[in-house]
PAVO-533284 format. One line per field, with one value per residue (C-alpha): x, y, z; residue number from 0. Coordinates in Angstrom, 2 decimals. Layout:
% residues N
px: (X:...)
py: (Y:...)
pz: (Z:...)
migu: (NUM:...)
This chain:
% residues 480
px: (0.04:1.21:0.35:0.99:0.58:-0.44:-1.33:2.07:1.87:-1.82:-3.67:-5.89:-8.72:-8.35:-9.92:-13.05:-11.35:-9.05:-11.80:-13.48:-10.29:-9.88:-13.41:-12.89:-9.68:-11.46:-14.22:-11.75:-10.34:-13.65:-14.08:-15.99:-16.92:-18.55:-21.14:-24.28:-27.65:-30.53:-33.67:-36.58:-37.97:-41.49:-42.64:-45.14:-48.84:-49.79:-48.60:-46.27:-47.48:-47.87:-51.31:-49.93:-46.83:-44.02:-43.44:-39.70:-37.28:-34.28:-31.32:-28.79:-29.81:-29.41:-25.75:-25.29:-27.70:-26.32:-28.66:-31.39:-29.65:-30.04:-33.48:-36.21:-38.75:-42.16:-45.20:-47.67:-47.67:-47.50:-44.57:-42.51:-40.39:-37.43:-39.36:-41.04:-37.55:-36.50:-39.39:-38.72:-35.14:-35.97:-39.07:-38.93:-39.54:-37.14:-34.37:-34.81:-34.19:-31.13:-29.74:-30.09:-27.75:-25.07:-25.22:-24.89:-21.78:-20.21:-20.84:-19.31:-16.24:-15.97:-16.28:-13.52:-11.06:-11.61:-8.88:-9.80:-9.53:-6.68:-7.71:-7.25:-7.24:-7.14:-7.01:-7.23:-6.16:-6.93:-5.36:-7.80:-5.48:-4.10:-0.32:1.92:3.27:0.63:-1.12:-3.62:-2.22:-3.47:-2.37:-2.98:-2.17:-2.85:-2.59:-3.27:-4.00:-1.52:-3.28:-5.80:-3.04:-1.95:-5.23:-6.49:-5.30:-6.99:-10.23:-10.34:-9.60:-12.38:-14.91:-13.91:-14.39:-17.74:-18.83:-17.87:-19.91:-22.91:-22.48:-22.12:-25.05:-27.16:-26.19:-27.20:-30.57:-31.07:-30.39:-33.00:-35.50:-34.86:-35.30:-38.51:-39.96:-39.14:-40.71:-43.89:-44.04:-43.60:-46.16:-48.82:-48.57:-48.38:-51.19:-53.38:-52.76:-53.65:-56.78:-57.83:-57.42:-59.31:-62.12:-62.43:-62.47:-65.11:-67.31:-67.05:-68.02:-70.86:-72.26:-72.15:-73.89:-76.62:-77.14:-77.23:-79.74:-81.99:-81.65:-82.47:-85.60:-86.49:-85.86:-82.89:-80.23:-80.10:-79.37:-76.01:-74.62:-75.75:-74.34:-71.00:-70.95:-71.86:-69.16:-66.53:-67.76:-67.57:-64.09:-62.90:-64.74:-62.94:-59.56:-60.53:-61.45:-58.20:-56.21:-58.02:-57.21:-53.63:-53.23:-54.88:-52.56:-49.52:-50.65:-50.88:-47.39:-46.04:-47.59:-46.07:-42.60:-42.98:-43.98:-47.45:-50.85:-52.86:-55.55:-53.12:-53.83:-50.56:-50.72:-48.03:-47.04:-44.91:-43.70:-41.42:-38.29:-35.10:-31.78:-30.56:-27.19:-25.01:-22.98:-19.62:-20.86:-22.26:-18.86:-17.11:-19.67:-19.09:-15.34:-15.75:-18.54:-16.45:-15.38:-18.82:-21.71:-22.56:-23.48:-20.13:-18.37:-20.30:-19.06:-15.50:-15.80:-17.22:-14.35:-11.87:-13.49:-13.21:-9.56:-8.98:-10.94:-8.71:-5.65:-7.18:-7.69:-4.06:-2.79:-4.92:-3.10:-0.19:-0.31:-2.33:-0.15:-1.18:1.29:0.81:2.64:1.81:2.74:1.83:2.43:1.81:0.57:4.15:4.91:7.06:6.44:6.91:6.84:6.35:5.75:3.43:3.04:0.18:0.51:-1.65:0.16:-0.87:-1.00:-4.45:-5.96:-4.00:-7.16:-7.30:-11.12:-11.39:-8.78:-10.49:-13.90:-12.31:-10.53:-13.74:-15.79:-13.29:-13.55:-17.40:-17.23:-14.79:-17.16:-20.15:-18.34:-17.42:-20.93:-22.36:-19.86:-20.84:-24.50:-24.02:-22.37:-24.93:-27.90:-26.50:-25.92:-29.43:-30.99:-28.99:-30.39:-33.88:-33.58:-32.46:-35.44:-37.87:-36.42:-37.05:-40.57:-41.48:-40.15:-42.31:-45.37:-44.76:-44.49:-47.98:-49.67:-49.92:-51.91:-54.09:-54.65:-55.65:-58.12:-59.73:-60.09:-61.73:-64.04:-65.31:-65.94:-67.79:-69.85:-70.84:-71.77:-73.83:-71.67:-71.01:-72.76:-71.50:-70.20:-68.04:-66.77:-65.66:-64.04:-62.01:-61.15:-60.46:-57.03:-55.79:-56.84:-55.20:-52.02:-51.92:-52.33:-49.53:-47.28:-47.97:-47.25:-43.91:-42.95:-43.72:-41.45:-38.73:-38.81:-38.86:-35.76:-34.01:-34.64:-33.18:-30.25:-29.44:-29.44:-27.38:-24.56:-25.13:-25.11:-26.95:-25.23:-22.13:-20.96:-20.58:-16.95:-14.91:-14.24:-10.85:-8.56:-9.61:-7.10:-7.95:-9.73:-10.17:-7.77:-6.91:-3.55:-5.14:-7.53:-6.61)
py: (0.01:3.51:6.05:9.73:11.77:15.32:16.31:17.24:20.12:20.26:20.63:17.94:20.32:20.16:16.68:17.60:19.19:16.29:13.88:15.76:15.76:12.05:11.45:13.39:11.53:8.24:9.32:10.44:7.02:5.58:5.37:8.35:7.00:3.91:3.41:1.61:2.90:0.64:0.64:-1.76:-3.95:-5.08:-8.40:-8.56:-9.07:-10.37:-12.95:-11.91:-14.51:-13.00:-12.99:-13.20:-14.59:-11.97:-10.68:-10.58:-12.80:-11.40:-13.05:-11.95:-14.69:-17.34:-17.24:-20.46:-22.37:-21.17:-23.68:-21.34:-17.99:-17.77:-19.13:-16.59:-15.78:-14.74:-15.87:-14.21:-17.33:-19.79:-21.46:-24.22:-26.52:-24.27:-21.15:-22.90:-23.72:-19.98:-18.75:-21.26:-20.25:-16.58:-16.61:-19.56:-18.43:-21.05:-19.93:-16.38:-17.57:-19.51:-16.48:-14.51:-17.17:-15.93:-12.56:-14.21:-16.16:-13.08:-11.23:-14.10:-13.91:-10.21:-10.81:-13.48:-11.10:-8.19:-7.95:-7.43:-3.94:-2.95:-2.34:1.03:1.32:4.49:5.19:8.23:8.53:11.45:11.75:12.01:13.51:17.06:16.11:18.55:17.79:15.34:15.59:13.69:10.65:8.81:6.13:5.34:2.18:0.20:-3.47:-6.02:-9.75:-11.24:-14.54:-13.27:-12.74:-16.24:-17.83:-15.10:-16.82:-20.15:-18.29:-16.37:-19.53:-21.38:-18.66:-18.22:-22.00:-21.81:-19.07:-21.19:-24.02:-21.77:-20.70:-24.25:-25.30:-22.53:-23.74:-27.19:-25.91:-24.17:-27.44:-29.17:-26.41:-26.79:-30.52:-30.14:-27.72:-30.09:-33.09:-31.11:-29.89:-33.44:-34.92:-32.34:-32.36:-36.13:-36.74:-34.22:-35.96:-39.30:-37.55:-36.47:-40.07:-41.47:-39.04:-40.34:-43.91:-42.91:-41.40:-44.55:-46.66:-44.24:-44.55:-48.31:-48.12:-45.91:-48.27:-51.45:-49.79:-49.02:-52.68:-53.87:-51.83:-53.33:-56.81:-57.50:-57.82:-59.40:-57.51:-59.00:-57.76:-54.16:-54.38:-55.42:-52.46:-50.08:-51.52:-50.99:-47.36:-46.58:-47.96:-45.62:-42.79:-43.39:-43.36:-40.04:-38.48:-39.64:-38.36:-34.98:-34.57:-35.62:-32.93:-30.36:-31.14:-30.93:-27.64:-26.23:-27.66:-25.98:-22.62:-22.84:-23.63:-20.62:-18.34:-17.81:-17.66:-20.98:-19.18:-18.52:-20.90:-21.55:-22.33:-24.95:-25.22:-27.40:-30.98:-31.57:-31.88:-32.80:-33.80:-37.29:-38.05:-40.10:-42.73:-40.98:-37.69:-39.59:-41.24:-37.92:-36.29:-39.04:-38.65:-34.90:-35.45:-34.51:-31.34:-30.32:-31.33:-28.56:-30.73:-32.48:-29.15:-27.84:-30.84:-30.31:-26.63:-27.65:-30.09:-27.38:-25.14:-27.79:-28.38:-24.62:-25.01:-27.94:-25.84:-22.97:-25.28:-26.50:-23.02:-21.95:-24.45:-22.10:-19.80:-16.63:-13.67:-10.07:-7.19:-3.74:-0.49:1.81:5.19:6.29:8.89:8.47:10.91:11.96:13.02:10.13:9.19:5.64:3.90:0.09:-2.89:-5.69:-9.27:-11.52:-15.14:-18.10:-21.25:-24.42:-26.65:-27.93:-26.75:-27.13:-26.81:-30.71:-30.57:-28.27:-30.24:-33.57:-32.12:-30.52:-33.88:-35.92:-33.53:-33.65:-37.41:-37.20:-34.87:-37.12:-40.07:-37.83:-36.86:-40.47:-41.61:-38.83:-39.51:-43.36:-42.36:-40.10:-42.83:-45.40:-43.22:-42.60:-46.27:-47.10:-44.61:-45.98:-49.41:-48.11:-46.13:-49.23:-51.21:-48.46:-48.21:-51.88:-51.64:-48.60:-50.24:-53.33:-51.15:-49.11:-52.35:-53.29:-49.91:-49.72:-53.03:-52.11:-48.69:-50.11:-52.61:-49.73:-47.73:-50.63:-51.22:-47.65:-47.90:-51.25:-49.82:-46.75:-49.16:-51.32:-54.43:-54.85:-53.82:-51.48:-54.36:-55.66:-52.16:-51.47:-54.76:-54.10:-50.42:-50.97:-52.67:-49.76:-47.28:-49.23:-49.79:-46.17:-45.27:-47.56:-46.00:-42.50:-43.67:-45.26:-42.11:-39.98:-42.24:-42.22:-38.32:-38.04:-40.25:-38.39:-35.10:-36.69:-37.98:-34.67:-33.18:-35.86:-35.47:-31.78:-32.96:-29.98:-27.43:-27.34:-23.94:-24.70:-24.30:-26.86:-26.11:-24.86:-27.11:-26.56:-26.69:-29.60:-31.61:-35.09:-37.70:-41.10:-39.98:-37.26:-39.39:-39.21)
pz: (-0.06:-0.82:1.84:1.79:4.98:4.32:7.87:9.19:11.66:11.94:15.30:16.52:16.17:12.41:12.23:10.29:7.36:7.25:7.11:4.32:2.18:2.76:1.70:-1.48:-2.25:-1.84:-4.19:-6.77:-6.90:-8.31:-12.09:-13.27:-16.71:-18.19:-15.47:-16.43:-15.47:-14.49:-16.50:-15.69:-18.46:-17.69:-18.90:-21.75:-21.07:-24.55:-26.91:-29.75:-32.24:-35.65:-37.31:-40.85:-42.72:-42.73:-46.21:-45.89:-44.00:-42.17:-44.04:-41.49:-39.14:-41.96:-42.21:-40.41:-42.81:-46.21:-48.10:-47.34:-47.93:-51.76:-52.02:-52.90:-50.18:-51.34:-49.25:-51.61:-53.77:-50.83:-49.08:-50.58:-48.41:-48.35:-47.71:-44.89:-43.43:-43.92:-41.96:-39.24:-38.78:-38.74:-36.72:-34.37:-30.75:-29.27:-31.55:-30.43:-26.84:-27.96:-29.73:-26.35:-24.86:-27.26:-25.47:-22.15:-23.28:-24.74:-21.47:-19.55:-21.85:-21.09:-17.39:-17.46:-19.07:-16.66:-14.04:-10.42:-9.05:-6.75:-3.06:-1.49:2.22:4.31:8.00:10.26:13.96:16.21:19.64:22.45:25.13:25.23:25.31:23.55:20.14:19.12:15.80:13.56:11.90:8.92:6.43:2.80:1.01:-2.14:-2.71:-5.52:-5.60:-7.97:-8.04:-10.50:-13.01:-12.87:-13.59:-15.97:-19.16:-18.32:-17.25:-20.52:-22.50:-20.75:-21.32:-25.02:-25.62:-23.79:-26.03:-29.04:-27.59:-27.43:-31.06:-32.31:-30.16:-31.76:-35.26:-34.29:-33.12:-36.35:-38.20:-35.97:-36.70:-40.46:-40.15:-38.17:-40.71:-43.51:-41.83:-41.03:-44.61:-45.87:-43.50:-44.17:-47.96:-48.14:-45.78:-47.49:-50.68:-48.93:-47.54:-50.98:-52.20:-49.24:-49.97:-53.47:-52.17:-49.56:-52.21:-54.20:-51.25:-50.38:-53.82:-53.51:-50.18:-51.63:-54.54:-52.46:-50.05:-52.94:-54.08:-50.59:-50.53:-53.87:-52.59:-54.91:-52.10:-48.72:-45.54:-44.81:-48.09:-47.29:-43.82:-44.98:-47.37:-44.63:-42.41:-45.03:-45.67:-41.90:-41.71:-44.44:-42.92:-39.64:-41.47:-43.12:-39.68:-38.09:-40.88:-40.79:-37.04:-37.67:-40.45:-38.23:-35.36:-37.63:-39.12:-35.57:-34.73:-37.93:-37.00:-33.52:-35.07:-37.36:-34.56:-36.08:-34.41:-34.58:-36.69:-39.66:-42.56:-44.43:-48.16:-48.69:-52.45:-54.47:-53.95:-50.97:-53.03:-51.12:-52.76:-52.57:-50.96:-53.30:-51.64:-52.44:-50.92:-47.98:-47.27:-47.45:-45.12:-42.63:-42.76:-41.99:-39.43:-36.32:-38.06:-39.56:-37.33:-34.96:-32.00:-32.07:-32.48:-29.49:-27.43:-28.59:-27.49:-24.19:-23.64:-24.52:-22.01:-19.34:-20.16:-19.37:-16.17:-15.23:-15.95:-13.94:-10.98:-11.17:-11.22:-8.31:-6.13:-5.84:-2.81:-3.18:-3.16:-2.26:-2.60:-1.28:-0.56:2.41:3.62:7.10:9.81:13.46:16.05:16.88:13.34:12.25:8.48:7.35:3.92:3.82:1.63:2.61:1.26:2.24:1.16:1.95:3.30:1.33:4.41:4.43:1.10:-2.03:-4.17:-4.29:-4.30:-7.32:-9.16:-8.57:-9.70:-12.85:-13.72:-13.18:-15.26:-18.04:-18.03:-18.19:-21.13:-22.92:-22.63:-23.54:-26.71:-27.57:-27.05:-29.26:-32.03:-31.84:-31.99:-34.98:-36.97:-35.89:-36.73:-40.22:-40.72:-39.53:-41.87:-44.81:-44.06:-43.78:-47.04:-48.88:-47.60:-48.48:-51.95:-52.45:-51.16:-53.23:-56.28:-55.67:-55.16:-58.26:-60.36:-59.24:-59.60:-63.39:-63.62:-60.77:-62.29:-65.60:-63.77:-61.93:-65.18:-66.95:-63.95:-64.08:-67.84:-67.30:-64.54:-66.70:-69.55:-67.20:-67.71:-64.00:-60.81:-58.08:-55.85:-58.68:-59.57:-56.03:-55.75:-58.80:-57.97:-54.21:-54.64:-56.63:-53.92:-51.15:-53.18:-53.98:-50.30:-49.50:-52.07:-50.61:-47.16:-48.26:-50.25:-47.18:-44.92:-47.48:-47.61:-43.93:-43.57:-46.34:-44.42:-41.27:-43.08:-44.59:-41.20:-39.53:-42.12:-43.13:-46.77:-48.17:-45.90:-48.02:-47.02:-43.26:-42.49:-40.79:-37.20:-36.18:-34.24:-30.63:-27.74:-25.57:-28.30:-26.78:-27.96:-26.71:-25.23:-23.21:-21.19:-17.54)
migu: (0:1:2:3:4:5:6:7:8:9:10:11:12:13:14:15:16:17:18:19:20:21:22:23:24:25:26:27:28:29:30:31:32:33:34:35:36:37:38:39:40:41:42:43:44:45:46:47:48:49:50:51:52:53:54:55:56:57:58:59:60:61:62:63:64:65:66:67:68:69:70:71:72:73:74:75:76:77:78:79:80:81:82:83:84:85:86:87:88:89:90:91:92:93:94:95:96:97:98:99:100:101:102:103:104:105:106:107:108:109:110:111:112:113:114:115:116:117:118:119:120:121:122:123:124:125:126:127:128:129:130:131:132:133:134:135:136:137:138:139:140:141:142:143:144:145:146:147:148:149:150:151:152:153:154:155:156:157:158:159:160:161:162:163:164:165:166:167:168:169:170:171:172:173:174:175:176:177:178:179:180:181:182:183:184:185:186:187:188:189:190:191:192:193:194:195:196:197:198:199:200:201:202:203:204:205:206:207:208:209:210:211:212:213:214:215:216:217:218:219:220:221:222:223:224:225:226:227:228:229:230:231:232:233:234:235:236:237:238:239:240:241:242:243:244:245:246:247:248:249:250:251:252:253:254:255:256:257:258:259:260:261:262:263:264:265:266:267:268:269:270:271:272:273:274:275:276:277:278:279:280:281:282:283:284:285:286:287:288:289:290:291:292:293:294:295:296:297:298:299:300:301:302:303:304:305:306:307:308:309:310:311:312:313:314:315:316:317:318:319:320:321:322:323:324:325:326:327:328:329:330:331:332:333:334:335:336:337:338:339:340:341:342:343:344:345:346:347:348:349:350:351:352:353:354:355:356:357:358:359:360:361:362:363:364:365:366:367:368:369:370:371:372:373:374:375:376:377:378:379:380:381:382:383:384:385:386:387:388:389:390:391:392:393:394:395:396:397:398:399:400:401:402:403:404:405:406:407:408:409:410:411:412:413:414:415:416:417:418:419:420:421:422:423:424:425:426:427:428:429:430:431:432:433:434:435:436:437:438:439:440:441:442:443:444:445:446:447:448:449:450:451:452:453:454:455:456:457:458:459:460:461:462:463:464:465:466:467:468:469:470:471:472:473:474:475:476:477:478:479)
């Protein structure tokens, strides 16, 4: 502590002016600029869901999903699958919350780099007796904790890696939102097409039921035949109703994903086109998976952050050192200047507890990364197997469809010509409806799995840069 005594020769009665000057000196040591003022921010009292589709998307937030960046966005003519994904990334409420987390991480990085303030001490002594030659005495000193300088580099490195983790985590969440928007688009469009086909099938069965009821009243059919027709019609109606409820719920889910009010009716246009992943491109994407997939990169950054925390805990085991300079004067007028050192003695606590926790946490993060990496490759391999199976099943269905379609066409023509009755016409057309519904269901599943595969390997996010080599990236040789 550095102390400067400026009360030499003053009488004890001059205590009040001295105190005033001391207070002024202390106040002057406080920073006079850069202060933050408090402003309250009340919570909202009404929802912020939009009542209409925004006419323009904010492209600045799409930089982490380049496949969306160059696609035109025009909601006036409806939303295709890519426009739906664009709106989801820009307007999703959960992503807005995730983006707020980036500000928190940046603030924590700023806090980690700020050095602690030096400590200023001041003291004043006033003699209480009337002995001759006595005067007011005071001391001033300044000290600094050098331990913060030792661990600052590790603290800043940990906070920087933690901020990288938040950034990669946000990109992974955006990928997930893109995938969910694609899946909902695929499901809604495919199921609405199935619903239209089921409606045609239902009308065919309803016409047969009406005709057979007329024949029953005329005595040309028995009751059991009419009952069977009604049962089949009711089964198809039930399927229609269930599908209508499913589509309605999926549209509500899509509105929520896009940050729109439930009353907004989206017009989805165009087929759900998604690029296929050729085997060569898939193998290359798998090789680059640890350097491209944001969730893996987030785990790598988290591991690097923990490595720095481990290093910080090791550095913190050294004795804490506080250095200060003082200048003082006693009541007899003797001035002194001194240097003080305060150091903890590492007899009982050598920061063993913090080191043990940091080492165990690093091991946990290592295993978590390995498990996620294994799961990533396993998920891709499983989807490849499912895609191959679906391809074979779709090919088999498509081989049968032309024959069934021709049979159904001839049945309609024969019914119109009066060559067959309604029961025969339905029996000849029914297989085509069912096979067509099966084909639509398989095609929907195939597109859903393609969307998931694209997300798992980032195959259509070609502009995503590889991650830089991170300090502390887990390798076999570094496992404790």
